[in-house]
N, CA, C and O atoms as CSV, one atom per row, in Angstrom:
chain,resi,resn,atom,element,x,y,z
A,1,MET,N,N,-1.120,55.925,5.852
A,1,MET,CA,C,0.147,56.464,5.167
A,1,MET,C,C,1.610,56.404,5.869
A,1,MET,O,O,1.739,56.937,6.971
A,2,SER,N,N,2.648,55.801,5.286
A,2,SER,CA,C,3.625,55.565,6.238
A,2,SER,C,C,4.685,56.725,5.925
A,2,SER,O,O,4.617,57.524,4.990
A,3,ILE,N,N,5.649,56.648,6.878
A,3,ILE,CA,C,6.731,57.489,6.745
A,3,ILE,C,C,7.809,57.068,5.368
A,3,ILE,O,O,8.530,57.867,4.768
A,4,GLY,N,N,7.702,55.941,5.157
A,4,GLY,CA,C,8.411,55.380,3.960
A,4,GLY,C,C,7.818,56.015,2.717
A,4,GLY,O,O,8.611,56.336,1.831
A,5,GLU,N,N,6.576,56.227,2.547
A,5,GLU,CA,C,5.886,56.880,1.409
A,5,GLU,C,C,6.313,58.196,1.397
A,5,GLU,O,O,6.663,58.719,0.339
A,6,ILE,N,N,6.326,58.802,2.466
A,6,ILE,CA,C,6.780,60.155,2.347
A,6,ILE,C,C,8.338,60.404,1.951
A,6,ILE,O,O,8.676,61.319,1.201
A,7,ILE,N,N,9.282,59.451,2.561
A,7,ILE,CA,C,10.766,59.499,2.151
A,7,ILE,C,C,10.791,59.111,0.545
A,7,ILE,O,O,11.477,59.776,-0.232
A,8,ARG,N,N,10.102,58.136,0.158
A,8,ARG,CA,C,10.213,57.899,-1.497
A,8,ARG,C,C,9.805,58.942,-2.285
A,8,ARG,O,O,10.395,59.152,-3.345
A,9,THR,N,N,8.684,59.784,-1.856
A,9,THR,CA,C,8.276,60.870,-2.614
A,9,THR,C,C,9.205,62.105,-2.716
A,9,THR,O,O,9.498,62.742,-3.728
A,10,LYS,N,N,9.640,62.314,-1.309
A,10,LYS,CA,C,10.717,63.500,-1.149
A,10,LYS,C,C,12.128,63.375,-1.325
A,10,LYS,O,O,12.949,64.276,-1.491
A,11,GLY,N,N,12.313,62.064,-1.264
A,11,GLY,CA,C,14.067,61.654,-1.388
A,11,GLY,C,C,14.671,61.547,0.040
A,11,GLY,O,O,14.205,62.118,1.026
A,12,ASN,N,N,15.622,60.850,0.028
A,12,ASN,CA,C,16.171,60.223,1.311
A,12,ASN,C,C,17.348,61.085,1.593
A,12,ASN,O,O,18.040,60.814,2.575
A,13,GLU,N,N,17.615,61.985,0.914
A,13,GLU,CA,C,19.029,62.492,1.048
A,13,GLU,C,C,19.169,63.468,2.519
A,13,GLU,O,O,18.607,64.557,2.633
A,14,VAL,N,N,19.910,62.928,3.444
A,14,VAL,CA,C,20.069,63.559,4.717
A,14,VAL,C,C,21.601,64.233,4.973
A,14,VAL,O,O,22.621,63.583,4.745
A,15,LEU,N,N,21.621,65.362,5.382
A,15,LEU,CA,C,22.720,66.025,5.592
A,15,LEU,C,C,23.218,65.432,6.985
A,15,LEU,O,O,22.481,65.441,7.971
A,16,THR,N,N,24.420,64.952,7.008
A,16,THR,CA,C,25.129,64.404,8.296
A,16,THR,C,C,26.512,65.221,8.583
A,16,THR,O,O,27.239,65.799,7.775
A,17,SER,N,N,26.631,65.089,9.910
A,17,SER,CA,C,28.092,65.597,10.403
A,17,SER,C,C,28.603,64.810,11.315
A,17,SER,O,O,27.893,64.131,12.057
A,18,LEU,N,N,29.942,64.816,11.360
A,18,LEU,CA,C,30.743,64.259,12.642
A,18,LEU,C,C,30.729,65.233,13.692
A,18,LEU,O,O,30.448,66.412,13.480
A,19,PRO,N,N,31.033,64.760,14.848
A,19,PRO,CA,C,30.669,65.530,16.029
A,19,PRO,C,C,31.915,66.823,16.173
A,19,PRO,O,O,31.731,67.806,16.891
A,20,GLU,N,N,33.261,66.594,15.301
A,20,GLU,CA,C,34.186,67.259,15.533
A,20,GLU,C,C,33.995,68.484,14.623
A,20,GLU,O,O,34.846,69.373,14.652
A,21,THR,N,N,33.033,68.571,13.900
A,21,THR,CA,C,32.944,69.627,12.649
A,21,THR,C,C,32.405,70.935,13.354
A,21,THR,O,O,31.486,70.904,14.172
A,22,SER,N,N,33.062,72.090,12.962
A,22,SER,CA,C,32.935,73.321,13.589
A,22,SER,C,C,31.463,73.638,13.418
A,22,SER,O,O,30.882,73.220,12.416
A,23,VAL,N,N,30.693,74.497,14.521
A,23,VAL,CA,C,29.454,74.978,14.356
A,23,VAL,C,C,29.191,76.055,13.223
A,23,VAL,O,O,28.101,76.288,12.702
A,24,VAL,N,N,30.454,76.692,12.932
A,24,VAL,CA,C,30.182,77.847,11.883
A,24,VAL,C,C,30.029,76.995,10.545
A,24,VAL,O,O,29.120,77.310,9.778
A,25,ASP,N,N,30.889,75.909,10.217
A,25,ASP,CA,C,30.883,75.111,9.078
A,25,ASP,C,C,29.585,74.629,8.938
A,25,ASP,O,O,29.064,74.776,7.832
A,26,ILE,N,N,28.944,74.079,9.833
A,26,ILE,CA,C,27.524,73.361,9.936
A,26,ILE,C,C,26.426,74.485,9.648
A,26,ILE,O,O,25.448,74.236,8.942
A,27,ALA,N,N,26.632,75.691,10.212
A,27,ALA,CA,C,25.766,76.846,10.050
A,27,ALA,C,C,25.701,77.205,8.693
A,27,ALA,O,O,24.586,77.473,8.244
A,28,ARG,N,N,26.865,77.275,7.813
A,28,ARG,CA,C,27.058,77.404,6.568
A,28,ARG,C,C,26.198,76.358,5.575
A,28,ARG,O,O,25.317,76.624,4.758
A,29,MET,N,N,26.776,75.089,5.949
A,29,MET,CA,C,26.198,74.146,5.236
A,29,MET,C,C,24.520,74.235,5.333
A,29,MET,O,O,23.858,74.258,4.295
A,30,MET,N,N,24.016,74.274,6.382
A,30,MET,CA,C,22.421,74.371,6.496
A,30,MET,C,C,21.915,75.350,5.796
A,30,MET,O,O,20.850,75.170,5.205
A,31,THR,N,N,22.697,76.772,5.720
A,31,THR,CA,C,22.198,77.690,4.952
A,31,THR,C,C,22.333,77.412,3.484
A,31,THR,O,O,21.339,77.527,2.767
A,32,ASP,N,N,23.448,77.069,3.005
A,32,ASP,CA,C,23.609,76.629,1.830
A,32,ASP,C,C,22.505,75.553,1.133
A,32,ASP,O,O,22.057,75.744,0.002
A,33,ARG,N,N,22.179,74.536,1.869
A,33,ARG,CA,C,21.347,73.691,1.463
A,33,ARG,C,C,19.906,73.847,1.863
A,33,ARG,O,O,19.017,73.098,1.458
A,34,ARG,N,N,19.736,74.792,2.625
A,34,ARG,CA,C,18.384,75.288,3.188
A,34,ARG,C,C,17.615,74.136,3.877
A,34,ARG,O,O,16.519,73.668,3.567
A,35,VAL,N,N,18.538,73.750,4.994
A,35,VAL,CA,C,17.926,72.630,5.960
A,35,VAL,C,C,17.806,73.120,7.267
A,35,VAL,O,O,18.591,74.024,7.549
A,36,GLY,N,N,17.015,72.752,8.147
A,36,GLY,CA,C,16.827,72.954,9.577
A,36,GLY,C,C,17.545,72.233,10.614
A,36,GLY,O,O,17.571,72.496,11.816
A,37,LEU,N,N,18.242,71.095,9.866
A,37,LEU,CA,C,18.732,69.910,10.855
A,37,LEU,C,C,19.628,69.074,10.199
A,37,LEU,O,O,19.351,68.656,9.075
A,38,VAL,N,N,20.740,68.755,10.795
A,38,VAL,CA,C,21.759,67.977,10.485
A,38,VAL,C,C,22.015,66.773,11.496
A,38,VAL,O,O,22.161,66.903,12.711
A,39,VAL,N,N,22.045,65.541,10.759
A,39,VAL,CA,C,22.122,64.358,11.887
A,39,VAL,C,C,23.634,64.120,12.106
A,39,VAL,O,O,24.423,64.005,11.168
A,40,VAL,N,N,23.949,64.062,13.280
A,40,VAL,CA,C,25.328,63.782,13.908
A,40,VAL,C,C,25.500,62.510,14.005
A,40,VAL,O,O,24.716,61.869,14.705
A,41,VAL,N,N,26.754,61.743,13.202
A,41,VAL,CA,C,27.021,60.521,13.286
A,41,VAL,C,C,28.411,60.269,13.548
A,41,VAL,O,O,29.290,61.116,13.385
A,42,SER,N,N,28.608,59.045,13.973
A,42,SER,CA,C,30.019,58.646,14.384
A,42,SER,C,C,30.833,58.457,13.024
A,42,SER,O,O,30.254,58.679,11.960
A,43,GLN,N,N,32.208,58.037,13.044
A,43,GLN,CA,C,32.825,57.815,11.889
A,43,GLN,C,C,32.253,56.411,11.296
A,43,GLN,O,O,32.373,56.174,10.094
A,44,GLY,N,N,31.742,55.660,12.016
A,44,GLY,CA,C,31.188,54.445,11.380
A,44,GLY,C,C,29.696,54.695,10.945
A,44,GLY,O,O,29.037,53.769,10.473
A,45,GLY,N,N,29.172,55.955,11.108
A,45,GLY,CA,C,27.753,56.072,10.721
A,45,GLY,C,C,26.607,55.982,11.596
A,45,GLY,O,O,25.433,56.173,11.278
A,46,ARG,N,N,27.078,55.663,12.762
A,46,ARG,CA,C,26.190,55.390,13.826
A,46,ARG,C,C,25.436,56.662,14.408
A,46,ARG,O,O,26.146,57.560,14.861
A,47,ILE,N,N,23.947,56.826,14.438
A,47,ILE,CA,C,23.332,58.229,14.798
A,47,ILE,C,C,23.815,58.454,16.168
A,47,ILE,O,O,23.658,57.528,16.963
A,48,LEU,N,N,24.395,59.570,16.584
A,48,LEU,CA,C,24.623,60.243,17.706
A,48,LEU,C,C,23.585,61.086,18.286
A,48,LEU,O,O,23.276,61.154,19.475
A,49,GLY,N,N,23.016,61.809,17.162
A,49,GLY,CA,C,22.043,62.850,17.758
A,49,GLY,C,C,21.969,63.629,16.517
A,49,GLY,O,O,22.350,63.225,15.418
A,50,VAL,N,N,21.328,65.042,16.830
A,50,VAL,CA,C,21.045,66.073,15.704
A,50,VAL,C,C,21.523,67.393,16.362
A,50,VAL,O,O,21.668,67.622,17.562
A,51,ILE,N,N,21.732,68.202,15.310
A,51,ILE,CA,C,22.071,69.399,15.542
A,51,ILE,C,C,20.767,70.384,14.812
A,51,ILE,O,O,20.290,69.971,13.755
A,52,SER,N,N,20.330,71.436,15.306
A,52,SER,CA,C,19.096,72.035,14.707
A,52,SER,C,C,19.402,73.587,14.600
A,52,SER,O,O,20.086,74.094,15.489
A,53,GLU,N,N,18.967,74.306,13.637
A,53,GLU,CA,C,19.197,75.962,13.550
A,53,GLU,C,C,18.863,76.416,15.074
A,53,GLU,O,O,19.446,77.419,15.486
A,54,ARG,N,N,17.893,75.686,16.001
A,54,ARG,CA,C,17.608,76.369,17.251
A,54,ARG,C,C,18.630,76.186,18.021
A,54,ARG,O,O,18.958,77.057,18.827
A,55,ASP,N,N,19.269,75.079,17.906
A,55,ASP,CA,C,20.656,74.717,18.655
A,55,ASP,C,C,21.627,75.850,18.593
A,55,ASP,O,O,22.059,76.487,19.553
A,56,ILE,N,N,21.944,76.032,17.177
A,56,ILE,CA,C,22.795,77.180,16.938
A,56,ILE,C,C,22.524,78.452,17.228
A,56,ILE,O,O,23.472,79.127,17.627
A,57,VAL,N,N,21.334,79.025,17.120
A,57,VAL,CA,C,20.692,80.222,17.616
A,57,VAL,C,C,20.929,80.384,18.990
A,57,VAL,O,O,21.352,81.490,19.325
A,58,ARG,N,N,20.787,79.694,19.703
A,58,ARG,CA,C,20.797,79.471,21.011
A,58,ARG,C,C,22.393,79.428,21.503
A,58,ARG,O,O,22.769,80.113,22.455
A,59,ALA,N,N,23.155,78.685,20.871
A,59,ALA,CA,C,24.621,78.906,21.141
A,59,ALA,C,C,25.102,80.321,20.820
A,59,ALA,O,O,25.845,80.861,21.640
A,60,VAL,N,N,24.725,81.031,19.614
A,60,VAL,CA,C,25.156,82.267,19.253
A,60,VAL,C,C,24.910,83.316,20.460
A,60,VAL,O,O,25.754,84.107,20.883
A,61,ALA,N,N,23.614,83.167,20.920
A,61,ALA,CA,C,23.020,84.117,21.925
A,61,ALA,C,C,23.803,84.040,23.197
A,61,ALA,O,O,23.939,85.056,23.879
A,62,ILE,N,N,24.319,82.913,23.554
A,62,ILE,CA,C,24.773,82.575,24.730
A,62,ILE,C,C,26.238,82.736,24.646
A,62,ILE,O,O,26.809,83.086,25.679
A,63,ASN,N,N,27.080,82.495,23.362
A,63,ASN,CA,C,28.463,82.253,23.308
A,63,ASN,C,C,28.910,83.381,22.260
A,63,ASN,O,O,30.002,83.105,21.762
A,64,GLN,N,N,28.401,84.476,21.836
A,64,GLN,CA,C,28.663,85.457,21.031
A,64,GLN,C,C,30.196,85.325,20.668
A,64,GLN,O,O,30.538,84.803,19.608
A,65,ASP,N,N,30.970,85.742,21.447
A,65,ASP,CA,C,32.344,85.824,21.403
A,65,ASP,C,C,33.103,84.671,21.149
A,65,ASP,O,O,34.247,84.820,20.718
A,66,HIS,N,N,32.596,83.396,21.371
A,66,HIS,CA,C,33.292,82.271,21.125
A,66,HIS,C,C,32.859,81.178,20.163
A,66,HIS,O,O,33.279,80.021,20.172
A,67,ILE,N,N,31.802,81.791,19.182
A,67,ILE,CA,C,31.056,80.788,18.361
A,67,ILE,C,C,32.158,80.183,17.624
A,67,ILE,O,O,32.182,78.959,17.751
A,68,ALA,N,N,33.047,80.656,16.916
A,68,ALA,CA,C,33.917,80.286,15.953
A,68,ALA,C,C,34.813,78.845,16.825
A,68,ALA,O,O,35.310,77.915,16.190
A,69,ASP,N,N,34.848,78.937,18.097
A,69,ASP,CA,C,35.615,77.786,18.851
A,69,ASP,C,C,34.430,76.618,19.097
A,69,ASP,O,O,34.745,75.630,19.760
A,70,LEU,N,N,33.368,76.708,18.680
A,70,LEU,CA,C,32.404,75.536,19.235
A,70,LEU,C,C,32.517,74.617,18.108
A,70,LEU,O,O,32.690,74.965,16.940
A,71,LYS,N,N,32.397,73.310,18.577
A,71,LYS,CA,C,32.149,72.315,17.750
A,71,LYS,C,C,30.700,71.417,17.829
A,71,LYS,O,O,30.166,71.165,18.909
A,72,VAL,N,N,30.251,71.058,16.761
A,72,VAL,CA,C,29.034,70.080,16.870
A,72,VAL,C,C,28.928,69.446,18.222
A,72,VAL,O,O,27.896,69.613,18.871
A,73,GLU,N,N,29.903,68.740,18.690
A,73,GLU,CA,C,29.701,67.879,19.970
A,73,GLU,C,C,29.493,68.658,21.111
A,73,GLU,O,O,29.184,68.095,22.161
A,74,ASP,N,N,29.633,70.017,21.053
A,74,ASP,CA,C,29.369,70.873,22.149
A,74,ASP,C,C,27.835,71.210,22.206
A,74,ASP,O,O,27.321,71.594,23.256
A,75,LEU,N,N,27.262,71.086,21.274
A,75,LEU,CA,C,25.791,71.461,20.988
A,75,LEU,C,C,24.851,70.598,20.776
A,75,LEU,O,O,23.757,70.837,21.288
A,76,TYR,N,N,25.013,69.437,20.014
A,76,TYR,CA,C,23.980,68.561,19.407
A,76,TYR,C,C,23.168,67.760,20.706
A,76,TYR,O,O,23.613,67.355,21.780
A,77,THR,N,N,22.106,67.726,20.260
A,77,THR,CA,C,20.997,66.921,21.194
A,77,THR,C,C,21.279,65.429,20.810
A,77,THR,O,O,21.352,64.939,19.683
A,78,ARG,N,N,21.420,64.822,22.052
A,78,ARG,CA,C,21.687,63.370,22.105
A,78,ARG,C,C,20.101,62.814,22.460
A,78,ARG,O,O,19.076,63.469,22.651
A,79,ASP,N,N,20.313,61.435,22.468
A,79,ASP,CA,C,18.978,60.509,22.766
A,79,ASP,C,C,17.850,61.053,21.775
A,79,ASP,O,O,16.713,61.246,22.206
A,80,VAL,N,N,18.139,61.267,20.611
A,80,VAL,CA,C,17.189,61.803,19.715
A,80,VAL,C,C,16.041,60.651,19.456
A,80,VAL,O,O,16.352,59.461,19.409
A,81,GLN,N,N,14.743,61.089,19.299
A,81,GLN,CA,C,13.765,60.297,18.915
A,81,GLN,C,C,13.802,59.955,17.530
A,81,GLN,O,O,14.112,60.884,16.785
A,82,THR,N,N,13.509,58.605,16.883
A,82,THR,CA,C,13.700,58.233,15.587
A,82,THR,C,C,12.468,57.569,15.380
A,82,THR,O,O,11.739,57.142,16.275
A,83,CYS,N,N,12.244,57.492,14.024
A,83,CYS,CA,C,10.780,56.873,13.531
A,83,CYS,C,C,11.403,55.606,12.566
A,83,CYS,O,O,12.541,55.629,12.097
A,84,LEU,N,N,10.492,54.577,12.380
A,84,LEU,CA,C,10.789,53.686,11.187
A,84,LEU,C,C,10.077,53.977,9.893
A,84,LEU,O,O,9.085,54.699,9.993
A,85,PRO,N,N,10.387,53.570,8.768
A,85,PRO,CA,C,9.844,53.819,7.447
A,85,PRO,C,C,8.367,53.255,7.635
A,85,PRO,O,O,7.589,53.726,6.806
A,86,THR,N,N,7.899,52.510,8.378
A,86,THR,CA,C,6.826,51.621,8.530
A,86,THR,C,C,5.721,52.413,9.360
A,86,THR,O,O,4.532,52.095,9.386
A,87,ASP,N,N,6.254,53.430,9.997
A,87,ASP,CA,C,5.377,53.997,11.105
A,87,ASP,C,C,4.407,54.879,10.313
A,87,ASP,O,O,4.734,55.259,9.189
A,88,ASP,N,N,3.250,55.216,10.840
A,88,ASP,CA,C,2.223,55.687,10.438
A,88,ASP,C,C,2.429,57.316,10.431
A,88,ASP,O,O,2.599,57.836,11.534
A,89,ALA,N,N,2.428,58.148,9.284
A,89,ALA,CA,C,2.778,59.442,9.369
A,89,ALA,C,C,1.910,60.301,10.453
A,89,ALA,O,O,2.428,61.230,11.073
A,90,ARG,N,N,0.669,59.950,10.616
A,90,ARG,CA,C,-0.212,60.728,11.608
A,90,ARG,C,C,0.391,60.694,13.097
A,90,ARG,O,O,0.466,61.637,13.885
A,91,ASP,N,N,0.850,59.204,13.302
A,91,ASP,CA,C,1.389,59.170,14.509
A,91,ASP,C,C,2.717,60.075,14.938
A,91,ASP,O,O,2.961,60.755,15.935
A,92,ILE,N,N,3.458,59.772,13.732
A,92,ILE,CA,C,4.793,60.721,14.002
A,92,ILE,C,C,4.391,62.117,14.112
A,92,ILE,O,O,4.954,62.847,14.928
A,93,MET,N,N,3.452,62.548,13.348
A,93,MET,CA,C,3.305,64.040,13.374
A,93,MET,C,C,2.577,64.416,14.870
A,93,MET,O,O,2.540,65.565,15.311
A,94,ARG,N,N,2.102,63.433,15.447
A,94,ARG,CA,C,1.751,63.746,16.750
A,94,ARG,C,C,2.818,63.681,17.765
A,94,ARG,O,O,2.855,64.383,18.776
A,95,VAL,N,N,3.692,62.783,17.422
A,95,VAL,CA,C,4.738,62.679,18.093
A,95,VAL,C,C,5.576,63.962,18.380
A,95,VAL,O,O,5.867,64.429,19.482
A,96,MET,N,N,5.934,64.479,16.999
A,96,MET,CA,C,6.609,65.731,16.869
A,96,MET,C,C,5.821,66.864,17.321
A,96,MET,O,O,6.463,67.834,17.724
A,97,HIS,N,N,4.473,66.932,17.333
A,97,HIS,CA,C,3.812,68.055,17.935
A,97,HIS,C,C,3.940,67.923,19.351
A,97,HIS,O,O,4.388,68.875,19.990
A,98,GLU,N,N,3.616,66.899,19.908
A,98,GLU,CA,C,3.493,66.849,21.597
A,98,GLU,C,C,5.224,66.951,22.026
A,98,GLU,O,O,5.565,67.337,23.144
A,99,GLY,N,N,6.009,66.631,21.185
A,99,GLY,CA,C,7.347,66.876,21.873
A,99,GLY,C,C,8.201,68.300,21.317
A,99,GLY,O,O,9.361,68.629,21.566
A,100,ARG,N,N,7.300,68.909,20.582
A,100,ARG,CA,C,7.598,70.350,19.900
A,100,ARG,C,C,9.099,70.405,19.337
A,100,ARG,O,O,10.015,71.187,19.591
A,101,PHE,N,N,9.026,69.323,18.501
A,101,PHE,CA,C,10.314,69.487,17.486
A,101,PHE,C,C,9.619,69.249,16.101
A,101,PHE,O,O,8.488,68.796,15.920
A,102,ARG,N,N,10.740,69.740,14.950
A,102,ARG,CA,C,9.925,69.708,13.732
A,102,ARG,C,C,10.615,68.512,12.644
A,102,ARG,O,O,10.086,68.302,11.553
A,103,HIS,N,N,11.608,67.918,13.005
A,103,HIS,CA,C,12.307,66.820,12.388
A,103,HIS,C,C,12.476,65.660,13.113
A,103,HIS,O,O,12.469,65.692,14.343
A,104,MET,N,N,12.638,64.573,12.452
A,104,MET,CA,C,12.719,63.090,12.988
A,104,MET,C,C,13.485,62.182,12.067
A,104,MET,O,O,13.005,61.933,10.961
A,105,PRO,N,N,14.567,61.700,12.410
A,105,PRO,CA,C,15.367,60.717,11.682
A,105,PRO,C,C,14.564,59.510,11.167
A,105,PRO,O,O,13.560,59.183,11.800
A,106,VAL,N,N,14.836,58.991,10.339
A,106,VAL,CA,C,14.032,57.585,9.812
A,106,VAL,C,C,15.086,56.550,9.815
A,106,VAL,O,O,16.052,56.541,9.052
A,107,VAL,N,N,14.832,55.704,10.708
A,107,VAL,CA,C,16.115,54.640,10.890
A,107,VAL,C,C,15.553,53.260,10.652
A,107,VAL,O,O,14.431,52.919,11.025
A,108,MET,N,N,16.293,52.592,10.091
A,108,MET,CA,C,15.965,51.137,9.838
A,108,MET,C,C,16.933,49.965,10.299
A,108,MET,O,O,17.863,49.844,9.501
A,109,HIS,N,N,16.979,49.164,11.241
A,109,HIS,CA,C,17.906,48.123,11.573
A,109,HIS,C,C,19.204,48.878,11.868
A,109,HIS,O,O,20.298,48.443,11.511
A,110,GLY,N,N,19.028,50.106,12.581
A,110,GLY,CA,C,20.226,50.910,12.937
A,110,GLY,C,C,20.651,51.797,11.869
A,110,GLY,O,O,21.438,52.672,12.231
A,111,ASN,N,N,20.287,51.787,10.497
A,111,ASN,CA,C,20.809,52.794,9.503
A,111,ASN,C,C,19.840,53.799,9.205
A,111,ASN,O,O,18.614,53.692,9.187
A,112,LEU,N,N,20.585,54.825,8.965
A,112,LEU,CA,C,19.711,56.050,8.755
A,112,LEU,C,C,19.241,56.031,7.213
A,112,LEU,O,O,19.999,55.959,6.246
A,113,LYS,N,N,17.896,56.108,7.183
A,113,LYS,CA,C,17.149,56.043,5.811
A,113,LYS,C,C,16.685,57.213,5.248
A,113,LYS,O,O,16.438,57.350,4.050
A,114,GLY,N,N,16.547,58.188,6.230
A,114,GLY,CA,C,15.984,59.398,5.692
A,114,GLY,C,C,15.718,60.563,6.901
A,114,GLY,O,O,16.197,60.319,8.008
A,115,LEU,N,N,15.059,61.659,6.729
A,115,LEU,CA,C,14.761,62.579,7.426
A,115,LEU,C,C,13.440,62.980,7.062
A,115,LEU,O,O,13.248,63.355,5.906
A,116,VAL,N,N,12.315,62.950,8.050
A,116,VAL,CA,C,11.187,63.604,7.796
A,116,VAL,C,C,10.695,64.760,8.654
A,116,VAL,O,O,10.857,64.684,9.872
A,117,SER,N,N,10.112,65.814,8.120
A,117,SER,CA,C,9.833,67.133,9.099
A,117,SER,C,C,8.306,67.077,9.008
A,117,SER,O,O,7.654,66.340,8.269
A,118,VAL,N,N,7.861,67.948,9.854
A,118,VAL,CA,C,6.419,68.315,10.005
A,118,VAL,C,C,5.791,68.998,8.561
A,118,VAL,O,O,4.608,68.867,8.246
A,119,GLY,N,N,6.786,69.742,7.752
A,119,GLY,CA,C,6.448,70.143,6.642
A,119,GLY,C,C,6.358,69.212,5.517
A,119,GLY,O,O,5.516,69.372,4.633
A,120,ASP,N,N,7.190,68.253,5.516
A,120,ASP,CA,C,7.098,66.978,4.684
A,120,ASP,C,C,5.776,66.286,4.812
A,120,ASP,O,O,5.115,65.943,3.832
A,121,ILE,N,N,5.426,66.101,6.012
A,121,ILE,CA,C,4.225,65.318,6.504
A,121,ILE,C,C,2.945,66.256,5.778
A,121,ILE,O,O,2.180,65.806,4.925
A,122,LEU,N,N,2.914,67.465,6.255
A,122,LEU,CA,C,1.770,68.286,5.727
A,122,LEU,C,C,1.766,68.271,4.321
A,122,LEU,O,O,0.681,68.023,3.794
A,123,GLU,N,N,2.798,68.493,3.550
A,123,GLU,CA,C,2.750,68.634,2.047
A,123,GLU,C,C,2.178,67.316,1.483
A,123,GLU,O,O,1.319,67.286,0.603
A,124,TYR,N,N,2.725,66.236,2.061
A,124,TYR,CA,C,2.362,64.809,1.641
A,124,TYR,C,C,0.869,64.725,1.801
A,124,TYR,O,O,0.161,64.355,0.865
A,125,LEU,N,N,0.433,65.027,2.850
A,125,LEU,CA,C,-1.049,64.890,3.180
A,125,LEU,C,C,-2.063,65.855,2.206
A,125,LEU,O,O,-3.172,65.518,1.789
A,126,LYS,N,N,-1.416,67.063,1.980
A,126,LYS,CA,C,-2.199,68.039,1.196
A,126,LYS,C,C,-2.228,67.285,-0.415
A,126,LYS,O,O,-3.267,67.288,-1.074
A,127,GLU,N,N,-0.913,66.639,-0.938
A,127,GLU,CA,C,-0.930,66.015,-2.202
A,127,GLU,C,C,-1.863,64.960,-2.244
A,127,GLU,O,O,-2.434,64.743,-3.312
A,128,GLN,N,N,-2.152,64.150,-1.084
A,128,GLN,CA,C,-2.973,62.883,-1.262
A,128,GLN,C,C,-4.430,63.053,-0.980
A,128,GLN,O,O,-5.257,62.146,-1.073
A,129,SER,N,N,-4.683,64.306,-0.620
A,129,SER,CA,C,-6.072,64.380,-0.190
A,129,SER,C,C,-6.798,65.793,-1.033
A,129,SER,O,O,-6.214,66.428,-1.912
A,130,GLU,N,N,-7.913,66.026,-0.625
A,130,GLU,CA,C,-8.454,67.043,-1.154
A,130,GLU,C,C,-8.386,68.360,-0.433
A,130,GLU,O,O,-9.115,69.311,-0.716
A,131,LEU,N,N,-7.394,68.369,0.595
A,131,LEU,CA,C,-7.315,69.598,1.484
A,131,LEU,C,C,-6.073,70.510,0.800
A,131,LEU,O,O,-5.091,70.037,0.228
A,132,HIS,N,N,-6.336,71.790,0.984
A,132,HIS,CA,C,-5.771,72.707,0.291
A,132,HIS,C,C,-4.546,73.486,1.163
A,132,HIS,O,O,-3.556,73.942,0.593
A,133,SER,N,N,-4.714,73.557,2.360
A,133,SER,CA,C,-4.087,74.427,3.074
A,133,SER,C,C,-3.629,73.583,4.541
A,133,SER,O,O,-4.331,72.747,5.110
A,134,ASP,N,N,-2.308,74.031,4.959
A,134,ASP,CA,C,-1.765,73.436,6.123
A,134,ASP,C,C,-3.032,73.425,7.316
A,134,ASP,O,O,-3.259,72.436,8.014
A,135,SER,N,N,-3.736,74.604,7.397
A,135,SER,CA,C,-4.644,74.674,8.471
A,135,SER,C,C,-5.834,73.343,8.282
A,135,SER,O,O,-6.256,72.633,9.195
A,136,GLU,N,N,-6.224,73.264,6.748
A,136,GLU,CA,C,-6.934,72.059,6.804
A,136,GLU,C,C,-6.509,70.519,7.134
A,136,GLU,O,O,-7.138,69.538,7.533
A,137,VAL,N,N,-5.098,70.774,6.771
A,137,VAL,CA,C,-4.605,69.552,7.238
A,137,VAL,C,C,-4.398,69.327,8.845
A,137,VAL,O,O,-4.621,68.211,9.314
A,138,TRP,N,N,-4.012,70.294,9.596
A,138,TRP,CA,C,-4.174,70.353,10.909
A,138,TRP,C,C,-5.406,69.973,11.458
A,138,TRP,O,O,-5.480,69.073,12.295
A,139,GLU,N,N,-6.501,70.674,10.996
A,139,GLU,CA,C,-7.800,70.041,11.359
A,139,GLU,C,C,-8.059,68.756,11.234
A,139,GLU,O,O,-8.370,68.051,12.194
A,140,GLU,N,N,-7.932,68.259,9.811
A,140,GLU,CA,C,-8.027,66.702,9.771
A,140,GLU,C,C,-7.412,65.774,10.712
A,140,GLU,O,O,-7.860,64.700,11.114
A,141,LEU,N,N,-6.065,66.488,11.067
A,141,LEU,CA,C,-5.389,65.520,12.126
A,141,LEU,C,C,-5.896,65.661,13.429
A,141,LEU,O,O,-5.507,64.839,14.259
A,142,ASN,N,N,-6.742,66.598,13.803
A,142,ASN,CA,C,-7.155,66.920,14.867
A,142,ASN,C,C,-6.249,67.536,15.810
A,142,ASN,O,O,-6.184,67.114,16.964
A,143,PHE,N,N,-5.563,68.481,15.414
A,143,PHE,CA,C,-4.656,69.260,16.236
A,143,PHE,C,C,-4.881,70.422,16.666
A,143,PHE,O,O,-4.357,70.877,17.683
A,144,LEU,N,N,-5.886,71.182,15.759
A,144,LEU,CA,C,-6.510,72.450,16.197
A,144,LEU,C,C,-7.525,72.426,17.170
A,144,LEU,O,O,-8.049,73.476,17.540
């Protein structure tokens, strides 16, 4: 089962942001859209990195009095790991598990094609098998 199959099933809409966007605006956008990660892109659409809920929570804890002054460029994670639509979902699940992150941009020929999360992979595996719970899927993947 490929990452591309999951993207086709769930859709390929990805929230993106420019580095100069305020962290407050990104937090609102993430809350409104119920997403945990935004891909940071250049004016030309090149992936620069990602900003996650965790990045924002960490920034609030450290910069409580100055959070309104922060921009995405102050917080986002650079050198983000990406995957291809042709990558095996189980392999990507292992990479995310070992790297302790929950989302990965899907890229092809330098272009953003989607975003896959641990939850997306678990849901897809449950739908495609006779497994009924996340824990059964984790066991099937030999993570537990």
